N, C-alpha and C positions, 0 to 999 in steps of 0.2 A: 396523612402518612405519606412519606416520600417514596419514590420508586426504589426498588432493589438495584444493586449494582448491575450494570449491563454485563451479560455473560458473553465472553469471547472464547471460542474453542478452536484450537489449531487442528484442522482435519487433514493436514498434509505435512510438508516440511521435512523432506528426507534428502540426504546427499546434497546435490547442487540445486535441487528443486526449491522453489520458494515456499514459504509458509502460506497456507490458505486459511483465513480466519472466518469461521461461521459466527455471525452475531445472532444470538438467540433472542430476537425481538418479535413483536407481533408481525412485523414484516421481515421475514427471514432473509438475511443478507449475507453474501459471501464476499470477502475482501481478498482479491487476488485468487488465482486458481491453480498455479503451478503448471507442470507439464503433463503429469499422469492423471487424466480425468477419471479413469476407472477407480483409482484409489480414493480420490476425493468424493466421488459419487456414493461410495459405500458408506460414507459418514455424513451424508446430507439428508435433510428432511425432504419429503415429497413436495412441500409447499414453498420451496425456495423462490423468492420473487425478484431478487436483485443481485447482480454481480457488480462490484465496484473495483476498478483496476487502479492501483496506485501509480502505475506507469506502464510503458509499452513494451518492456523487455520480455523476450520469449519465455524465460523461466517463470514469469508471473502470469502470462496470458495464453500460453499454448493450448491449454485444455478448455478454453472458452467454448469453441464450437460443440464439443462433446457434452459439456455441461448444459449449454443452452438447449441442445436437442433433447436432452433428458428432462429438463425442468421447465423450459420456456421462460426462464428468467430474463429480465431486461439487463442490459449491460451499460455501465456508465464509465466515462473516462474524461480527463481534463482536456480542454481544447488544445493545449500546447503540445500534446503528444499525438493528436489526431493525424497530422501529416506524416508521421513516422511509422505507422503501424503496418505499412505495406513494404517497407524497406528491409530486406533480409539482413543487410549490414547494420543499419542503425538500430534495429530492434533486437539485434544479437542472435537472430535465428541461425545465421551462417556459422556462428561460433559453436552452435550445437549440431552442426551438420544437417540443418533442416531448412524448411521454407516458412515464410510468415503464414500463420493460420488465418483463414478468412474470418475477419472480425466485422461484425455489424454493431456499431455503437448506437444505442437507442437514446442515451441521455448524455449530453455534452455538459461537463462540469466547468465551473469557474470559481476563482478564489472568492471565499465568503459565502458560497452557496450553503444551504442547509438541507440535509436529506432527512425526511420524516420517516422514521421506522415504526410509527404507531405509538410506541411507548418511550422511544428515545429519539433524539435528534442529533445527527452527526454534522459537525461543521467541517467544511472543505477548506483546507489550508494549502494554498499553492506553494510548493517548496522546490523550485527548480534548482538544478545543480547536478543531480545524477542524470536526469533527462530534462528537457525544457518544460514538460508537463507533469512532472512528479507532484504528487500530493500526499499530505498526511490527513488523517481523519481524527477529529477530537469530539469526545462526548463529555460535555461540561459537568453534568450531574454526577457521573461516576469518575470524572477526571481521567478518562482512559484515552490514550492516543495510539493509533496504528500508523506506523511511519514508513512502510514500504522499504525502499533502499536508501532513504535519506539519512537515517541515523540508526545505530545499532547499540548493543550493550557495550560496556567497558569503554565508553568514550570514543567509539569508532563511528565512521560515517561512510556514505556511499562513494564509489569511484566516480571520477569526473572525466576519465579518459576514454569513455565509450559513448560519446555524444553529449557529454555534460559540460559544465562550466565551473571552474573553481570559485570565481567571484560570486556567482549566483549561489553556489553551495554554501559559502561562508555567510551570505546574507540570510539564507534559509535557516541555517543552524542558529544564527543569532536570534531570529524570530522565534524559533521553537524554544529556546532557552528561557523565554519570557512566559511560557505557559505553566500553569499549575497542573502537574501530571502525577497521578498516583501509580499507574501501571502503563508501561510502554511496550507495545507489541511490534517488533521489527519484522522486516520481510524475510530475514534469515536469522537463525540462532534463537536464543531463548528470550523470553520476556524480561524486562527490567522491572523489579518490584521494590527494590530497596534504594534509597537515596536517588530517586529518579531525577530530581532537579539538578543534583550535582553531576549525574551522568550526562544530562543534556548540556550543561555548561562545559563539561570536560570535552565533549565532542566539538563544541565551538572553539574552545581554546586550542585543541589539537589541530583543527583545520586551519586556524589562524597561523599557528607555527609552521605547518606544512606548506601553506600557500604563500606565507609571508605577505599577507595583504593587510 
């Protein structure tokens, strides 16, 4: 008998705050944390083991210290964003009138890494463009993808004017359009559950038109 579909629960995602996705696996995992740690913590299990950050921007990482203090979870981030986490300007903390949170990264991720959650395995897909170290996470058995700020619903995609790169974004979107995805969970907004492949292809087409690359 095969595994049940991996359960992904949004435990945050209000106003300008990012979504924070709890993966209900044997190894409880949170993907992104948002800004307001108290709201996220109300919806987390005591056994949280891992926090995976899709990229370094303040609205996705600010609550990390509060969540780590409460849960002792380990924190993972792609190597490409590691040099940026202390820059108030590059990680957008200054845009929120704040300072960079003190982040300790325990696990440095690379393209193609596999994260073992006990009953599921997440594939790390390096998708630069929004930031140099942006990643998406893909679970092949359930065909679920968590995309951070790389791609959103309705054929939209992440900004490239705050430390990103249009050419890299276009390449990343082209890469994602080749995946077989049943549900897409973006960093902001609602999940994409219908015509996901067409939505991914639309994001690539829209980016190509915008950047004229």
